[in-house]
C-alpha positions in Angstrom: 96.5 65.4 150.3 97.5 61.7 150.0 99.9 62.5 147.1 101.3 59.4 145.4 105.0 59.1 145.4 107.8 56.9 144.0 109.8 55.3 146.9 113.1 53.4 147.0 112.9 51.0 150.0 114.5 47.8 151.3 112.2 44.9 152.4 114.2 42.7 154.8 113.5 38.9 155.2 112.1 39.6 158.7 109.4 42.0 157.2 111.2 45.2 158.2 110.8 48.0 155.6 113.5 50.7 155.4 112.8 53.7 153.2 115.9 54.9 151.5 114.6 57.8 149.4 111.4 59.1 147.8 110.4 61.6 145.1 108.3 64.6 145.9 107.6 67.6 143.7 110.0 66.2 141.1 113.0 65.9 143.4 114.5 62.7 144.8 114.8 63.1 148.6 117.2 60.9 150.4 116.1 59.7 153.9 118.6 60.7 156.6 116.7 59.6 159.7 113.8 57.2 160.4 111.3 58.1 163.1 108.2 56.4 164.3 106.6 53.6 162.4 103.1 52.2 162.9 100.4 50.3 161.2 96.8 51.3 160.6 93.8 50.4 158.4 95.2 52.3 155.5 98.7 50.8 155.6 102.1 51.3 157.3 103.1 54.8 158.3 106.7 56.1 158.4 108.0 59.4 159.8 111.1 60.3 157.9 113.6 63.2 157.9 115.3 64.4 154.8 117.9 67.1 154.1 117.0 70.6 155.5 115.4 68.9 158.5 112.2 68.3 156.5 109.9 65.7 158.1 107.5 63.7 155.9 105.0 61.0 156.7 104.8 58.3 154.1 102.2 55.5 153.9 102.7 52.1 152.3 99.5 50.3 151.3 100.6 46.6 151.0 97.5 45.4 149.2 98.2 47.7 146.2 102.0 48.1 146.8 101.5 51.9 146.5 103.1 54.7 148.5 101.8 58.1 149.2 102.7 61.2 151.3 100.1 61.6 154.0 98.6 65.0 154.7 99.7 66.7 157.9 96.5 68.5 159.2 98.6 71.2 161.0 100.2 72.6 157.8 99.0 70.6 154.8 101.8 68.2 154.0 105.5 68.0 154.8 106.4 69.3 158.2 109.5 71.3 159.2 111.3 70.0 162.2 111.7 72.4 165.1 115.2 73.2 166.2 
């Protein structure tokens, strides 16, 4: 999928990136909880939880300064958290 998205994030002096919100399917989604973060060849990955226990994986590509929502192979995009 790799769908481009608009992201509101804070870049700290120490290099830490904190995602505050992002837009998906025309709706701004505030980030309520931050999960795992890791780097790979395609950029920095962030697991994020929004309202309704929706979990998203966002990727930031620092060379282009672009963000996208990464595909989840198990169900094609955003994941729903298990209770």
